[in-house]
N, CA, C and O of each residue as an XYZ file, in Angstrom:
476
protein
N      63.612     96.434    115.676
C      64.263     95.377    114.908
C      65.307     95.996    113.998
O      65.238     97.182    113.673
N      66.254     95.204    113.598
C      67.355     95.681    112.758
C      66.841     96.175    111.413
O      65.812     95.718    110.915
N      67.580     97.119    110.835
C      67.316     97.499    109.451
C      67.949     96.414    108.591
O      69.020     95.904    108.920
N      67.293     96.060    107.493
C      67.818     95.001    106.630
C      67.922     95.504    105.201
O      67.019     96.162    104.685
N      69.058     95.175    104.568
C      69.339     95.549    103.190
C      69.851     94.315    102.457
O      70.161     93.296    103.074
N      69.935     94.420    101.144
C      70.493     93.345    100.328
C      71.612     93.919     99.475
O      71.430     94.931     98.799
N      72.774     93.269     99.508
C      73.905     93.733     98.706
C      73.616     93.500     97.227
O      72.676     92.788     96.872
N      74.423     94.100     96.380
C      74.240     93.960     94.935
C      74.253     92.500     94.487
O      73.618     92.141     93.496
N      74.982     91.662     95.227
C      75.072     90.247     94.870
C      74.155     89.359     95.702
O      74.298     88.136     95.689
N      73.214     89.965     96.425
C      72.182     89.188     97.095
C      72.442     88.771     98.525
O      71.688     87.959     99.061
N      73.488     89.295     99.175
C      73.735     88.961    100.580
C      72.911     89.872    101.487
O      72.770     91.065    101.218
N      72.375     89.305    102.554
C      71.650     90.105    103.553
C      72.650     90.924    104.359
O      73.723     90.439    104.718
N      72.284     92.171    104.638
C      73.089     93.053    105.481
C      72.167     93.598    106.557
O      71.134     94.195    106.256
N      72.547     93.390    107.822
C      71.746     93.848    108.956
C      72.453     95.014    109.640
O      73.671     94.996    109.812
N      71.673     96.036    110.030
C      72.214     97.249    110.642
C      71.518     97.473    111.985
O      70.292     97.566    112.049
N      72.308     97.560    113.052
C      71.755     97.866    114.369
C      71.380     99.334    114.460
O      72.035    100.187    113.861
N      70.309     99.634    115.222
C      69.843    101.019    115.329
C      70.288    101.699    116.615
O      70.281    102.928    116.690
N      70.676    100.930    117.631
C      71.130    101.507    118.898
C      72.046    100.500    119.584
O      72.273     99.405    119.070
N      72.567    100.875    120.743
C      73.568    100.020    121.400
C      73.003     98.649    121.789
O      73.717     97.649    121.720
N      71.740     98.595    122.192
C      71.152     97.290    122.549
C      70.988     96.412    121.311
O      71.244     95.210    121.370
N      70.566     96.996    120.196
C      70.463     96.216    118.957
C      71.843     95.793    118.476
O      72.013     94.674    117.991
N      72.838     96.681    118.607
C      74.209     96.312    118.234
C      74.673     95.101    119.022
O      75.265     94.175    118.468
N      74.400     95.115    120.311
C      74.779     94.008    121.197
C      74.124     92.708    120.737
O      74.794     91.686    120.585
N      72.830     92.755    120.519
C      72.095     91.565    120.104
C      72.574     91.074    118.737
O      72.801     89.880    118.543
N      72.721     91.987    117.814
C      73.130     91.632    116.457
C      74.498     90.958    116.444
O      74.681     89.920    115.807
N      75.449     91.548    117.145
C      76.822     91.055    117.121
C      77.019     89.781    117.932
O      77.748     88.883    117.510
N      76.376     89.697    119.094
C      76.666     88.579    120.008
C      75.621     87.479    120.026
O      75.847     86.425    120.621
N      74.455     87.708    119.372
C      73.428     86.665    119.391
C      72.968     86.235    118.002
O      72.661     85.064    117.780
N      72.921     87.182    117.070
C      72.399     86.886    115.740
C      73.506     86.404    114.795
O      73.339     85.402    114.099
N      74.624     87.113    114.774
C      75.702     86.815    113.825
C      76.343     85.457    114.101
O      76.514     85.050    115.250
N      76.688     84.778    113.025
C      77.381     83.486    113.089
C      78.876     83.706    112.820
O      79.270     84.761    112.322
N      79.693     82.722    113.148
C      81.154     82.859    113.013
C      81.621     83.263    111.620
O      82.632     83.952    111.488
N      80.915     82.854    110.595
C      81.349     83.154    109.227
C      80.860     84.510    108.725
O      81.277     84.955    107.656
N      79.974     85.178    109.486
C      79.466     86.487    109.068
C      80.538     87.553    109.238
O      81.528     87.344    109.939
N      80.336     88.695    108.594
C      81.347     89.749    108.590
C      80.799     90.990    109.292
O      79.702     91.458    108.989
N      81.575     91.506    110.225
C      81.234     92.652    111.065
C      81.851     93.922    110.476
O      82.989     93.899    110.007
N      81.097     95.041    110.500
C      81.570     96.336    110.000
C      81.254     97.416    111.032
O      80.209     97.381    111.682
N      82.166     98.370    111.173
C      81.938     99.532    112.048
C      82.864    100.659    111.595
O      84.025    100.421    111.261
N      82.345    101.879    111.588
C      83.148    103.033    111.203
C      84.241    103.261    112.238
O      83.975    103.235    113.439
N      85.461    103.481    111.781
C      86.593    103.747    112.671
C      86.405    105.083    113.382
O      86.084    106.088    112.749
N      86.601    105.092    114.679
C      86.678    106.329    115.474
C      85.385    107.132    115.568
O      85.434    108.305    115.936
N      84.251    106.560    115.257
C      82.968    107.253    115.384
C      81.938    106.302    115.981
O      81.964    105.103    115.705
N      81.037    106.832    116.795
C      79.921    105.994    117.234
C      79.047    105.638    116.031
O      78.940    106.404    115.073
N      78.440    104.484    116.101
C      77.562    104.099    115.011
C      77.127    102.666    115.115
O      77.438    101.976    116.086
N      76.408    102.221    114.114
C      75.826    100.882    114.167
C      76.847     99.780    113.931
O      77.887     99.976    113.302
N      76.506     98.626    114.457
C      77.198     97.413    114.049
C      76.464     96.951    112.798
O      75.234     96.914    112.765
N      77.220     96.605    111.786
C      76.650     96.135    110.526
C      77.177     94.729    110.293
O      78.379     94.482    110.392
N      76.275     93.813    109.985
C      76.649     92.414    109.762
C      76.245     91.999    108.355
O      75.079     92.099    107.973
N      77.226     91.531    107.592
C      76.962     90.929    106.282
C      76.842     89.438    106.532
O      77.791     88.794    106.979
N      75.669     88.893    106.242
C      75.407     87.471    106.462
C      76.009     86.695    105.295
O      75.505     86.751    104.173
N      77.084     85.976    105.569
C      77.741     85.227    104.492
C      77.101     83.848    104.352
O      76.424     83.362    105.258
N      77.327     83.251    103.228
C      76.778     81.921    102.940
C      77.926     81.029    102.519
O      78.789     81.442    101.744
N      77.942     79.810    103.026
C      79.071     78.921    102.776
C      79.240     78.553    101.308
O      80.342     78.201    100.886
N      78.171     78.629    100.526
C      78.259     78.196     99.134
C      78.536     79.348     98.156
O      78.603     79.123     96.947
N      78.696     80.564     98.660
C      78.960     81.708     97.774
C      80.062     82.582     98.346
O      80.132     82.805     99.554
N      80.916     83.072     97.465
C      82.001     83.963     97.889
C      81.477     85.389     98.049
O      80.687     85.868     97.235
N      81.922     86.048     99.094
C      81.623     87.467     99.293
C      82.614     88.247     98.431
O      83.825     88.051     98.530
N      82.090     89.127     97.593
C      82.929     89.912     96.682
C      83.161     91.313     97.234
O      82.476     91.742     98.162
N      84.129     92.027     96.660
C      84.445     93.378     97.114
C      83.221     94.285     97.062
O      83.047     95.128     97.941
N      82.371     94.130     96.052
C      81.154     94.938     95.977
C      80.273     94.740     97.210
O      79.674     95.694     97.707
N      80.194     93.515     97.697
C      79.400     93.231     98.889
C      80.003     93.913    100.114
O      79.281     94.487    100.929
N      81.326     93.848    100.241
C      82.014     94.504    101.351
C      81.795     96.015    101.294
O      81.557     96.647    102.323
N      81.873     96.590    100.103
C      81.668     98.037     99.944
C      80.227     98.431    100.268
O      79.990     99.498    100.835
N      79.269     97.580     99.914
C      77.868     97.855    100.253
C      77.693     97.932    101.772
O      77.067     98.863    102.279
N      78.239     96.964    102.488
C      78.111     96.942    103.949
C      78.870     98.115    104.580
O      78.385     98.726    105.533
N      80.043     98.426    104.058
C      80.820     99.560    104.576
C      80.054    100.861    104.373
O      80.031    101.712    105.263
N      79.432    101.023    103.219
C      78.631    102.217    102.933
C      77.506    102.356    103.968
O      77.268    103.451    104.478
N      76.822    101.260    104.275
C      75.728    101.314    105.245
C      76.237    101.664    106.639
O      75.589    102.422    107.361
N      77.390    101.122    107.025
C      77.978    101.474    108.319
C      78.279    102.967    108.367
O      78.002    103.623    109.371
N      78.839    103.506    107.295
C      79.169    104.938    107.200
C      77.892    105.774    107.219
O      77.780    106.711    108.008
N      76.944    105.450    106.372
C      75.710    106.228    106.208
C      74.902    106.330    107.507
O      74.285    107.360    107.775
N      74.906    105.266    108.310
C      74.098    105.229    109.529
C      74.881    105.620    110.783
O      74.354    105.520    111.891
N      76.123    106.061    110.627
C      76.972    106.403    111.772
C      76.993    107.910    112.037
O      76.384    108.692    111.307
N      77.697    108.294    113.082
C      77.897    109.721    113.380
C      78.873    110.367    112.409
O      79.103    111.574    112.489
N      79.450    109.601    111.499
C      80.334    110.139    110.459
C      79.571    110.431    109.175
O      80.183    110.730    108.149
N      78.244    110.348    109.215
C      77.447    110.517    107.997
C      77.557    111.918    107.403
O      77.198    112.117    106.242
N      78.046    112.897    108.173
C      78.260    114.237    107.629
C      79.636    114.380    106.966
O      79.956    115.441    106.430
N      80.435    113.336    107.000
C      81.740    113.307    106.333
C      81.579    112.637    104.976
O      80.892    111.622    104.863
N      82.205    113.195    103.950
C      82.110    112.598    102.608
C      82.701    111.200    102.568
O      82.219    110.332    101.841
N      83.754    110.988    103.357
C      84.371    109.665    103.384
C      84.717    109.292    104.820
O      84.875    110.151    105.688
N      84.829    108.008    105.042
C      85.178    107.495    106.366
C      85.843    106.136    106.208
O      85.594    105.418    105.240
N      86.678    105.799    107.157
C      87.268    104.470    107.202
C      86.326    103.545    107.950
O      85.802    103.891    109.009
N      86.119    102.367    107.387
C      85.238    101.370    108.001
C      86.049    100.103    108.231
O      86.596     99.525    107.292
N      86.120     99.681    109.483
C      86.822     98.454    109.841
C      85.884     97.270    109.649
O      84.685     97.363    109.913
N      86.445     96.156    109.186
C      85.629     94.954    109.026
C      86.452     93.721    109.342
O      87.673     93.709    109.189
N      85.755     92.679    109.787
C      86.404     91.435    110.169
C      85.367     90.330    110.296
O      84.170     90.600    110.397
N      85.828     89.091    110.291
C      84.922     87.968    110.583
C      84.423     88.134    112.015
O      85.174     88.557    112.894
N      83.174     87.807    112.243
C      82.564     88.010    113.556
C      83.332     87.279    114.655
O      83.307     87.715    115.806
N      84.003     86.195    114.336
C      84.764     85.457    115.354
C      85.926     86.286    115.913
O      86.495     85.935    116.947
N      86.282     87.395    115.228
C      87.351     88.282    115.701
C      86.818     89.464    116.504
O      87.566     90.394    116.807
N      85.537     89.434    116.850
C      84.912     90.509    117.616
C      84.658     90.002    119.027
O      83.991     88.986    119.217
N      85.192     90.711    120.016
C      85.007     90.315    121.410
C      84.402     91.463    122.205
O      84.447     92.621    121.790
N      83.848     91.122    123.330
C      83.307     92.127    124.252
C      84.279     92.219    125.428
O      84.450     91.250    126.168
N      84.920     93.386    125.606
C      85.842     93.537    126.736
C      85.113     93.380    128.076
O      83.935     93.718    128.186
N      85.807     92.874    129.079
C      85.227     92.712    130.412
C      84.791     94.081    130.921
O      85.557     95.044    130.878
N      83.570     94.153    131.398
C      83.042     95.394    131.950
C      82.545     96.390    130.904
O      82.181     97.514    131.249
N      82.526     95.995    129.639
C      82.098     96.899    128.566
C      80.597     97.147    128.626
O      79.838     96.310    129.116
N      80.179     98.301    128.124
C      78.765     98.645    128.064
C      78.124     97.992    126.839
O      78.813     97.397    126.010
N      76.785     98.112    126.735
C      76.073     97.578    125.579
C      76.693     98.074    124.280
O      76.960     99.265    124.123
N      76.917     97.158    123.360
C      77.401     97.512    122.026
C      78.881     97.785    121.925
O      79.390     97.975    120.820
N      79.588     97.811    123.031
C      81.026     98.073    122.998
C      81.765     96.779    122.661
O      81.533     95.744    123.285
N      82.653     96.844    121.673
C      83.389     95.659    121.243
C      84.854     95.997    121.010
O      85.253     97.161    120.964
N      85.628     94.950    120.868
C      87.039     95.064    120.508
C      87.267     94.129    119.318
O      86.776     93.001    119.305
N      88.011     94.606    118.326
C      88.336     93.785    117.163
C      89.739     93.229    117.335
O      90.696     93.987    117.492
N      89.865     91.901    117.306
C      91.159     91.268    117.495
C      92.068     91.474    116.291
O      93.276     91.659    116.436
N      91.482     91.439    115.117
C      92.186     91.776    113.878
C      91.133     92.240    112.890
O      89.976     91.826    112.959
N      91.543     93.105    111.968
C      90.574     93.657    111.035
C      91.288     94.269    109.838
O      92.500     94.486    109.847
N      90.492     94.539    108.810
C      90.936     95.288    107.641
C      90.092     96.552    107.590
O      89.078     96.660    108.281
N      90.512     97.503    106.773
C      89.787     98.770    106.686
C      89.499     99.102    105.228
O      90.360     98.969    104.358
N      88.268     99.536    104.984
C      87.845    100.025    103.667
C      87.541    101.504    103.777
O      87.063    101.964    104.814
N      87.809    102.250    102.729
C      87.415    103.659    102.662
C      86.025    103.703    102.048
O      85.806    103.181    100.955
N      85.086    104.327    102.754
C      83.725    104.467    102.263
C      83.496    105.905    101.842
O      83.939    106.833    102.519
N      82.811    106.091    100.734
C      82.458    107.425    100.268
C      80.953    107.500    100.076
O      80.362    106.673     99.381
N      80.336    108.506    100.702
C      78.887    108.665    100.534
C      78.547    109.183     99.142
O      77.392    109.115     98.721
N      79.548    109.702     98.422
C      79.321    110.127     97.054
C      79.086    108.930     96.121
O      78.505    109.068     95.045
N      79.549    107.765     96.557
C      79.351    106.522     95.813
C      78.037    105.901     96.310
O      78.054    104.904     97.032
N      76.924    106.483     95.930
C      75.615    106.052     96.438
C      75.376    104.582     96.079
O      75.297    104.217     94.906
N      75.264    103.761     97.106
C      75.117    102.324     96.886
C      73.692    101.850     97.152
O      73.314    100.764     96.712
N      72.906    102.639     97.858
C      71.525    102.240     98.169
C      70.613    103.425     97.944
O      69.403    103.319     98.144
């Protein structure tokens, strides 16, 4: 089952542990309004911040999810990493792709630093 965390402002953050969990998390669990995170250029988990229609997601929440994507990825030995994020509706599975492989139609990038211990 997915690893689950709570952001500083109370949003649930789910982290996939392998490619099959990433697939399930991104394409079956996440809703259109949720936010997808993945470290740029490194293998790693899909991270989903579960958004709520009645509350705004703040930068602290985005940084919490980005930190978890970085910490649980193959970039965890790097002090910093770029983490791409986007609304889940902008995440597609290319034709013929393997488990957990996705394409982001549009995204923004946050710099994550493991020195900024968030959890």
